C-alpha positions in Angstrom: 60.6 65.4 143.9 63.8 67.4 143.2 66.3 66.2 141.1 69.5 65.5 142.4 72.3 67.7 141.0 74.8 66.3 138.2 77.8 65.3 139.9 80.7 67.9 138.2 82.5 66.6 135.2 86.1 65.7 135.2 88.5 68.6 134.9 89.9 66.8 131.8 86.4 66.4 130.2 85.2 70.1 130.8 82.6 71.3 128.1 84.4 73.9 125.7 82.3 76.0 123.1 85.7 76.7 121.5 86.3 74.2 118.6 89.9 73.0 118.1 89.7 73.0 114.8 88.8 76.6 114.2 91.3 77.7 117.1 94.3 75.7 115.3 93.3 76.5 112.0 93.2 80.5 112.9 96.5 80.3 114.4 98.1 78.3 111.3 96.9 80.7 108.8 98.2 83.7 111.4 101.5 82.0 111.8 102.0 81.3 108.4 101.4 85.0 107.5 103.3 86.3 110.3 106.6 84.5 109.0 106.0 86.1 105.2 105.7 89.4 107.1 108.7 89.1 108.6 110.3 88.0 105.5 108.7 91.0 103.6 110.2 93.3 106.6 113.6 92.2 106.0 113.7 92.0 102.2 112.4 96.2 102.2 115.2 96.9 104.7 117.8 95.3 102.7 116.4 96.5 99.3 116.6 100.1 101.3 120.0 99.9 102.9 121.8 97.8 99.9 120.6 99.7 96.9 119.8 102.9 95.3 116.7 102.4 93.2 116.6 106.1 91.8 114.9 104.7 88.4 111.9 103.0 90.7 111.8 106.7 92.5 111.6 108.5 89.1 108.4 106.2 87.6 107.0 105.2 90.7 104.8 107.4 93.6 106.5 105.4 96.4 109.8 103.7 97.2 108.7 99.9 96.9 111.3 99.1 99.4 109.7 101.4 102.1 106.4 100.2 100.6 107.3 96.4 101.4 108.4 97.6 104.8 105.2 99.4 105.6 102.9 96.7 104.3 105.2 94.2 106.3 105.0 96.0 109.8 101.3 96.2 109.3 100.8 92.5 108.2 103.1 91.5 111.4 101.1 93.6 113.9 97.6 92.2 112.3 98.9 88.5 112.2 100.2 88.7 115.5 97.2 89.6 117.0 95.3 86.7 115.4 97.7 84.3 116.1 98.2 85.1 120.1 94.2 85.9 120.5 93.4 82.7 119.0 96.3 80.1 120.6 95.3 82.3 124.0 91.9 82.5 123.4 91.9 86.4 124.1 88.7 88.1 123.1 90.6 91.5 123.0 93.2 90.5 120.6 90.7 88.4 118.4 88.4 91.3 118.2 91.1 93.9 117.0 92.1 91.4 114.4 88.4 91.0 113.1 87.8 94.7 113.3 91.4 95.2 110.9 90.3 92.6 108.9 86.9 94.0 108.2 88.7 97.7 107.9 90.7 95.9 105.6 88.4 94.5 103.4 85.9 97.8 103.6 89.2 99.5 102.0 89.8 97.2 99.1 86.1 97.5 98.4 85.7 100.9 98.5 89.0 101.1 96.0 87.4 98.8 93.6 84.1 100.5 93.6 86.3 104.4 93.0 88.2 102.1 90.5 85.1 101.2 88.6 83.4 104.9 88.9 86.3 106.9 87.7 87.7 103.9 85.3 89.0 106.8 82.9 91.4 108.5 85.4 92.2 105.2 87.1 93.3 103.9 83.8 95.0 107.3 82.5 97.2 107.2 85.8 98.1 103.5 85.5 99.5 104.5 81.8 101.1 107.4 83.1 103.0 105.0 85.3 103.9 102.3 82.9 105.0 105.0 80.2 107.3 106.6 82.9 108.8 102.9 83.7 109.1 101.8 79.9 111.3 105.5 79.9 113.6 104.1 82.4 113.3 100.5 81.5 117.5 100.4 81.0 118.1 102.5 84.5 117.4 99.9 87.0 117.7 96.1 87.0 115.0 95.7 89.0 112.7 97.7 87.2 113.5 95.8 84.2 112.9 92.7 85.3 109.8 93.6 87.1 108.5 95.1 83.2 109.7 91.9 81.6 107.8 89.9 84.4 104.7 92.0 83.8 105.1 91.4 80.1 105.4 87.6 80.1 102.7 87.0 82.8 100.1 89.1 80.8 101.2 88.2 77.3 101.5 92.0 76.5 103.6 94.6 75.3 103.7 98.2 76.5 101.0 99.9 78.2 98.6 100.2 75.2 100.5 99.1 72.4 104.0 98.0 71.2 104.8 101.6 70.2 104.9 102.7 73.6 108.6 101.4 73.7 109.7 104.2 71.0 109.5 106.3 74.3 112.7 104.6 75.3 115.8 105.9 74.1 117.1 102.8 73.5 114.5 101.3 71.5 113.4 104.5 69.3 113.3 104.6 65.9 115.0 108.1 65.3 117.7 108.0 62.5 120.1 109.5 65.3 119.7 106.5 67.9 123.2 104.7 67.8 121.3 101.9 69.9 121.8 98.5 68.4 118.0 98.1 69.9 116.7 100.6 68.0 112.8 100.2 66.3 112.5 97.1 68.4 111.1 96.0 71.6 112.4 93.8 74.6 112.7 90.4 74.4 109.9 90.0 77.2 107.1 91.2 74.3 107.7 88.6 72.3 106.1 84.6 73.1 109.1 82.4 71.8 108.6 79.0 71.3 111.8 76.1 71.5 112.1 76.8 67.3 111.8 80.5 67.6 114.3 80.2 69.9 116.9 78.2 67.7 116.0 80.5 64.9 116.8 83.3 66.9 120.2 82.4 67.9 121.4 81.0 64.7 120.0 84.4 62.8 122.2 86.5 65.8 125.2 84.0 65.2 124.9 84.5 61.1 124.6 88.5 61.6 127.7 88.6 63.8 129.6 86.4 61.1 128.5 88.6 58.3 129.4 91.7 60.1 133.1 90.0 60.7 133.4 89.0 57.1 132.7 92.7 56.1 135.2 94.2 58.4 138.0 91.7 57.0 137.1 92.6 53.2 137.2 96.2 54.4 140.4 95.4 56.3 141.8 93.7 53.5 140.9 96.4 50.8 142.4 99.0 52.7 145.8 96.9 52.7 145.7 96.5 49.3 145.5 99.7 48.3 148.5 100.6 50.6 151.6 100.4 48.4 153.9 99.4 51.7 151.4 96.4 52.5 
């Protein structure tokens, strides 16, 4: 005997191959990066309109503000496809999102392989960019903060060694350099401990007091030699 067909399930209990966990997890992460991309675009536009980063442009191949806007827009479009595609279960948007992520991954993989194969050229290019940034260290506050952050983060000083800072007009050791930072390096090259910070502070106070004392002595000597004193 033929079996009777089963009664259709209630509309609220329809079977679905789509996992709610996967769906909303993908939506959540895309939503998070969607918001981040909008912040990146806003920061990039603000930096481009309100700040003229001539020093950064002199040592970097691309304006950081424009780079931030471009990356933010691409990230916005990509996460839009993932966010709406996962929420609406749209196959076209999800496939576009998947293909774009695959392309980004392949580009990063290719860049890593090329960097490994042409490591000498890559290292030379990075050293050139760092040296140009060192030359313009005092010309742009954001560039200065970026270099200080990098040196603190990676516990380094200069591109190859601390001697790279001799390329900067404020830190080089030439005899005609009037800078008070002559023959020194930025503070971010150092790794101070609390004791060292106290020692640095006290030594600077003592140096300033000695300089004031010398000026006072010279002033007194000049006026003592004056017959009208």
